[in-house]
N, C-alpha and C positions, 0 to 999 in steps of 0.2 A: 427860622432855621431852614425850613424847606426852600426858601428863596436862595439861601446860601448854597444849598446842595444843588439846586437847579442851575444856579449861576456857575458853580464849579463844574457841573456836567456839561454845560454849554461851552465853558472855557476849555475843558478837556476835549470836547468834540471838535472845536475850532482848531485847537492845537493838533489833534489827530489828523484832521483834514489838511492842515498846512504841512504836516510832516509827510503825509501820503503824496501830496502834490510835489513837495520838494524831492522825495525819493523817486517819484516817477520822472520828474524832469532831469534828475541826476542820472538815472538809468538811461534815459533817452540821450543825454549828452555823452555818456560813456559809450553807448552804442554808435553814435555818430563819430566819436573820436576813434573807435576801433575801425569803423568803416573807412575813415580818412587814412588811418595807418595802413590798412589793406591796400587801398588805392595807391598810396605813396610807395609801398613795397612793389606793387605791379609796375609802377612807373620807373622805379629804380632798376628793376629787373630788365625792363625793355631798354633802358638807357645803358645798362651794363652790356647787354648783347650788342647794341649799336656801337659802343666803345670798343668791344672786342673785335667786331668786324672792321672797324676803322684801323685799329692797331695792326691787324693781320694784313690789310691792304697796304698800309704804309710800309710794313716790314718787307712785303713782297716787292714793292716798288724800289725800296732801298737795295735789296738784293739784286734785282734786275739792273739797276743803275750801276752798282759796283761791278757786276759782270760785264756790262757794256764798256765801262771804263777800263777794266782789266784787259778786255779784248782789244780795245783801241790802243792801249799802251803796248801790248804785245805786238800788234801790227806795226806800230811806230818803231819799236825796238828791232823788229825783224827787217824792216826796210833800211834802218841805219846800219845794221850789222849783217850784211849778206853772208851766206855760207861760203866758207873757204875750204880748200883742200889742205890736207896735211902735207908737210914737206916729205919728200921721198928719202929713203935711206935709213940705215940703222943709227946714224948720228944726228937725226933730225931734232932731237931734244924736245919733242912734242910741240914744235913750232908749226905755225900755219903759214902757207905761202901767201905773201902779200904783194900787191902791185901798187904802182903809184896812183893810178886812177881809181882804185878800190874795186875793180872788177875781179872776179875769181880767176885764178890762173891755174892751169893744169899742172898737177904734180908730176906728170910724166915729162921726160925730156922731149924736145921738139922732134927728134929723129924717131921716136916711138910711134908717133901718129902716122908718119910716112910708112914705117914698117907695117903697121896695122893695115893701112890701106892696101899695101902690096899683098899681104896675106889674104885679105878679103877678096881682092881681084883674082888671085890664083884659085881660091876656093870657088868663086863664082864660075871660073872657066871649067874647073873639074865638074861641077854640078851640071853645067850646061851640056858638057860632053856626055855625061852619064844619061841625062834626060833625052839626048838625041840618039843614044845607043852606041856611041863610039867608045873605043878603048882610050883610056887616058894615056897620053904620051907626054912625058916631062919635057921641059924646055932644054935645049942643048946646053951642055957644059955643066949640068948639075941636076938636082932633083932626086928622083927615086933611085935607089940602089937595087940592082938585080938580086934576086934571092940566092943565086948560086955564089955570089961574092960575099955573102954574109958569113961570119964565123959560126961554126957548128959547135954546140955544147955537147958534152958527153952525156949519154943517157943515165949514167950512174950518178951524176951530180944531182939529179932530180929525185933519186930514190932514197935519199938520206932521211 
């Protein structure tokens, strides 16, 4: 019977040692698995940051390309549609002045540019005479009206 007890104790000891080795190796495997999960998490985090940077760069490139495309289309449209002046007069009906060759046409009548040139010439004459210290003398047959020939207003009309 003692042999049976010794054999049972040896068998229990062997089973205990096997169980201890098994538990230790399972704990070691669990620790390695946890370490692998931590490393995979770090790699996934680094990859997600890299993906985020790539997405931002691609989005910025798309925005810049769309801006350049819009600018090019605007310039093309601007070259095809040169600015035109509005038609003169109260009955213009919001129409724009058009020419056959597509060049902008002045909305003023042709005589207005001649009149403007004459007014500018007369103004330059007056300014040059003032700068030289001479008194302005109007052209014969027209120009300034003498002050004594102007109609006088009654002083009471301003007091109202």
